[in-house]
N, C-alpha and C positions, 0 to 999 in steps of 0.2 A: 340689774346688771352688776357685776362684780366691781368692787372698789379697785381691783387690780387692772381693770380694763383700761385701755388707752383712751383718753378723752379726745374728743374731736377738736377742742380748742384749749389753749393753755389756760390754766387757772390764774386768778388774780393774787394768789399767795401760794407758798409751798404747802404741801400736805403734811400732816403730823409725822409720817414716816420719814419723809425727806428732811424735815427739821431735826428729828431725833438723830438720824444718821449723820447729818452735817455736824451737829454739836458733839456727837461721840467721836467723830474723826478729829475735830479740833481739840477736844480734851485729850485724846490719846496721843496726838502729835506733841502737845505741850508736855505731857507726862514723860513720853519717850525721850524728848529732847533733854528735859531736866535730869532724868536718870542717867543718860549717856554723858552729860557734861559734868555731873557731880560725883559719879561713883569713884573716881580717883582720889577724892578727898576723904574717903572712909577706909577704915582698917579692913583686913581680909574678910572676916565673916560677913560684914555688912556690904562690902564691895561685891562679893560673890552673890549675895541675895539680890542686890540691885541689878547685876548683870542678868541673872536668871529671870528676874521680874521684867526687865527690858525685853528679853527674848520672848517671854510669854505674852506680854502686852503687844509685842510686834506681830505675833501670830493673830491675836485678836484684832489689831488694827488692820491687818491685811484682810481678814474676813469681813470686817465692817466696811472697809473701802470697797471691796468687791460687791457687797450688798448695795452700797450707795450707787456704784456705777451701773449695776443691773437695774436698780429701781429707777434711776434717772434716764438712762439711754436705751435700755431694752424695753422697759415697761412704759416709757414715755411720760414720766411725770415732770412736765415742764411748767414754768410759770410765765405769765405774760411779760414781755420785755418792755420795761418802762424807759429804757435808755435808747439812744440813737447815735449815729455817727461814730466818732472816735471813742467816746465813752463806752459804747456797746462793743467795739472791737477790743478795747483794752480790757473790759470786764470778761468777755468770753476768752480772750487770750490768757488772762490770769487764771481763770478756772481750769482751762485745758492744761496749762503749764503745771499747775499744782497737782492735778490728777496724774499727769505723766511723771512728775518727780516723785510722787507718793508711790506709784507703781514701781519705779526704778529703786526707790528706797527699800521697798519690801523685798524685791529680788536680791539686792545687795545684803539686806539683813539676814536672809536665809543663807546666802552664799558665805558670809563672813565666818561663822563657826565651822562650816563645812570645809572651807579652804585651810583651816587649821587642823583638819581631821578630827574635829569634835562634833558631837551630836548637837542639834538645836534642842534646847530644853524648853518644853511647854508645860509649866507647872509640875515638873518632875518626870514628865514623859519625854524620853529621849527620842528625837527624830533624827536618825542617822543620815549621813550624806549619801545621796544616790550616785555620787561621783567617786572617782578614784582620788589618788593623792594629788595635791597641788604644791607648787613651789612656795617658798617663803616670800618671794617677790610678788607672786599672785595674791597671797594673803595680805601683804602690805598694801597692795594696790586696791583691793576690795575694801579693806579697812579705811583707807584714806578717802576713797570715793564715797563710802557710806557717811563719813564724817563731814566732808565738804557738802554733799547733797543735803544732809540734815540742816546745815547752816543756811543753805539756799532756801530750803523749804520754810524755815522759821522766819527768815527775813521777808520772803514773799507773803507768807501767811500774816505777818505783822502789817505789811503794806495793804493786804486785803482787808484786814480788820480796820486799819486807819481809814481806808476808802469808805467802808461801810459807816464808820462814825462820822466822817465828813459829809456823807450823804444825809445822815440823820440830823446832825447839829448845824451844818453850814448851809447845805442845799435845801434842807427841810423837806425831803421827798420821802417816799415810802419804801425805798430800797431795803433798808435794814429791817423794817417790820415784816417783809416777805419771809424772812428766815426766823422769825420769832413766833412762839405759840400765839394763836388768835386772841387769847385773853390778855396778852401784853400789848396788842396793837391798839394804839390810840388814834390811828389815822383812818 
């Protein structure tokens, strides 16, 4: 039977592909946030390179996020739920909220240069807007929403990481080890 087949029962840990996609998304989110928050502190050539890198990594983040969503929800790579009650509701709510905000952020990230009548730059490849002209007010709104959403994502992702660490160091359960490679699991 293929490894991509949907299993009858949830696993007791995430599979290597789920783990890789999770940590790639986390890394790209942090890099994207840092680029977006720091580029104004650099002179024009470096600033431009950081903006272009941000756009390029945004396209990659979108692709990795879509792979993660397909891998988890379409192909059914689930893990046994070790939580219950309010902790389970909070955990699932946080995951779904982060997925939704990341999707919204990707859409806003594509729209932002297009509302300025600029092409989206992907490592030098120009991806032109499929839309017509937008007003300055629309561009300002998209830019502001992209910035606010980035902060919401980073705060929630920080809370997500803090909860995982609390599970590991305070509650001493296996929650964190589910998203670590098997060789790092001591539980």
